[in-house]
C-alpha positions as CSV (number, residue, x, y, z in Angstrom):
1,D,0.0,0.0,0.0
2,L,0.9,3.7,-0.3
3,Q,2.0,4.1,3.4
4,N,4.5,1.2,3.1
5,C,5.9,2.5,-0.1
6,I,6.4,6.0,1.4
7,R,8.0,4.5,4.5
8,E,10.3,2.3,2.4
9,L,11.4,5.4,0.3
10,E,12.0,7.4,3.5
11,E,14.2,4.6,4.9
12,R,16.2,4.3,1.7
13,L,16.7,8.1,1.7
14,I,17.8,8.1,5.3
15,Q,20.2,5.3,4.6
16,R,21.7,7.2,1.7
17,T,22.0,10.4,3.7
18,T,23.5,8.8,6.8
19,S,25.9,6.5,5.1
20,P,29.5,6.3,6.5
21,S,30.8,8.2,3.5
22,S,29.2,11.3,4.8
23,S,31.6,13.0,7.2
24,S,29.4,15.8,8.4
25,S,26.7,15.7,11.0
26,S,24.2,16.9,8.4
27,S,23.9,15.2,5.1
28,S,23.4,17.0,1.8
29,L,21.3,15.9,-1.1
30,P,20.8,17.5,-4.5
31,S,17.7,19.7,-4.2
32,A,16.1,18.2,-7.3
33,S,16.6,15.1,-9.4
34,S,17.9,17.1,-12.4
35,S,21.7,17.5,-12.5
36,N,21.6,21.3,-13.4
37,Q,20.4,22.2,-9.9
38,V,23.0,24.2,-8.0
39,F,21.5,24.1,-4.5
40,D,21.4,21.3,-1.9
41,T,18.8,20.3,0.7
42,Y,20.1,19.1,4.0
43,Y,18.8,16.2,6.1
44,W,19.2,16.5,9.8
45,K,17.1,15.7,12.9
46,G,14.8,13.5,10.8
47,R,13.8,16.3,8.3
48,F,14.9,18.1,5.2
49,H,16.1,21.7,5.6
50,H,17.2,24.6,3.3
51,V,20.5,25.0,5.2
52,P,23.0,22.7,6.9
53,Q,22.7,22.0,10.6
54,G,24.3,24.8,12.6
55,F,24.1,27.2,9.7
56,K,24.9,30.8,10.6
57,I,24.0,33.9,8.6
58,P,27.2,35.5,7.5
59,D,28.0,39.0,8.6
60,G,28.3,41.3,5.6
61,S,27.0,44.2,3.7
62,V,23.3,44.8,2.9
63,K,24.2,44.3,-0.7
64,T,25.8,40.9,-0.2
65,L,23.0,39.7,2.0
66,W,20.4,41.0,-0.5
67,N,22.0,38.8,-3.2
68,L,22.2,35.8,-0.8
69,Y,18.5,36.3,0.2
70,H,17.2,36.4,-3.3
71,F,19.7,34.3,-5.3
72,G,21.5,32.0,-2.8
73,D,25.1,31.0,-2.6
74,K,26.0,28.8,-5.6
75,T,29.6,28.3,-4.2
76,S,28.3,26.8,-0.9
77,R,25.3,25.3,-2.7
78,I,22.9,27.0,-0.2
79,A,19.5,28.0,-1.7
80,P,18.2,31.6,-1.5
81,Y,17.7,32.7,2.1
82,K,14.2,33.7,1.3
83,N,13.4,30.0,1.4
84,I,14.5,29.6,5.0
85,I,11.9,28.9,7.6
86,P,13.5,30.3,10.8
87,K,11.8,28.1,13.4
88,F,12.5,25.1,11.3
89,D,15.9,25.7,9.7
90,F,17.7,27.4,12.6
91,E,18.4,25.6,15.9
92,D,20.0,28.7,17.5
93,P,17.5,31.4,18.6
94,K,20.2,34.0,17.9
95,E,20.3,33.0,14.3
96,R,16.5,33.3,14.1
97,K,16.8,36.8,15.5
98,K,19.6,37.7,13.1
99,F,17.4,36.4,10.2
100,S,14.5,38.6,11.4
101,T,16.8,41.6,11.5
102,L,18.0,40.8,8.0
103,K,14.4,40.6,6.7
104,V,13.5,44.0,8.1
105,I,16.4,45.7,6.3
106,L,15.7,43.8,3.0
107,E,12.0,44.8,3.2
108,E,13.2,48.4,3.5
109,V,15.3,48.0,0.4
110,G,12.4,46.3,-1.5
111,D,10.2,49.3,-0.5
112,G,12.9,51.6,-1.8
113,I,12.9,49.8,-5.1
114,M,9.1,50.0,-5.4
115,N,9.2,53.7,-4.5
116,L,11.6,54.7,-7.3
117,P,9.9,57.0,-9.9
118,E,9.6,54.1,-12.3
119,K,7.4,52.2,-9.8
120,Y,9.2,48.9,-10.3
121,K,7.7,45.6,-9.0
122,L,10.3,43.7,-7.0
123,Q,9.8,40.4,-8.9
124,D,10.5,42.2,-12.2
125,V,13.7,43.8,-10.9
126,L,14.9,40.4,-9.6
127,A,14.4,38.9,-13.1
128,L,16.6,41.6,-14.7
129,P,20.2,40.9,-15.8
130,V,22.7,41.4,-12.9
131,Q,24.0,44.8,-14.0
132,E,20.6,46.4,-14.4
133,R,19.4,44.9,-11.2
134,D,22.4,46.2,-9.3
135,N,21.9,49.7,-10.8
136,I,18.3,49.7,-9.5
137,Y,19.3,48.4,-6.1
138,S,21.9,51.1,-5.8
139,R,19.5,53.8,-6.7
140,A,16.9,52.5,-4.2
141,F,19.5,52.1,-1.5
142,E,20.7,55.7,-1.9
143,I,17.2,57.1,-1.0
144,I,16.9,55.1,2.1
145,D,18.1,57.0,5.2
146,F,20.5,54.7,7.0
147,G,22.4,57.6,8.5
148,N,25.5,56.9,6.4
149,K,27.1,60.2,5.3
150,N,29.6,58.6,2.9
151,K,27.5,58.0,-0.2
152,K,30.3,56.3,-2.1
153,R,30.3,53.4,0.4
154,L,26.6,53.3,1.1
155,S,26.1,49.8,-0.4
156,D,29.0,48.5,1.8
157,I,27.1,49.3,5.0
158,A,26.8,46.2,7.2
159,Y,23.3,45.0,7.6
160,A,23.5,45.1,11.4
161,T,24.6,48.7,11.2
162,A,21.8,49.5,8.8
163,H,19.3,47.9,11.2
164,K,20.6,49.9,14.1
165,K,20.3,53.1,12.1
166,L,16.8,52.2,10.9
167,K,15.7,51.6,14.5
168,Q,17.1,54.9,15.5
169,R,15.3,56.7,12.7
170,K,12.0,55.0,13.5
171,R,12.4,55.8,17.2
172,A,13.1,59.4,16.4
173,A,10.0,59.6,14.1
174,H,7.9,58.1,17.0
175,V,9.2,60.7,19.4
176,N,8.4,63.5,16.9
177,V,4.8,62.1,16.6
178,N,4.4,62.0,20.4
179,E,5.7,65.6,20.7
180,D,3.3,66.8,18.0
181,M,0.4,65.1,19.8
182,N,1.5,66.8,23.1
183,E,1.5,70.2,21.4
184,D,-1.9,69.6,20.0
185,V,-3.2,68.7,23.5
186,N,-1.6,71.8,25.0
187,E,-3.3,74.0,22.4
188,I,-6.7,72.7,23.5
């Protein structure tokens, strides 16, 4: 019956992924049966994951992580980070938090792209050739206020720094709104 067939396939897969030839604690399988796939899936703790066990999001610039998020890391064979399910793919709560921080920054960049005068759709920009896509990314990134005075190195800003600056900006905006509300109350 179907249940036995599925169980047998799972057992074969587990045997292949946990064979002695595998030297790491998490096994890697091609992500699809076709040989042209460049990303792996990883089997650990009885399930498939988008990243290897113990995976850590690298420190880096917003630009680098933007590319990893949308296009993955072909060298390390890790699929686009947008496929990651934090509660499922990260064992370490610190990495889940780091991933959340990364998403906040990348959403801000995505909003910047969509707010350019051309009113791009993010999915259309991601489908463009690399040079065009990078040009649009750079234009969008320049209009986002991350508090970086040096415009030449703006795309080199670390995503942790960008997140800190974004939080400061939002906090300052919140304070300004509260002050405006207090002034309105005092006028009454």
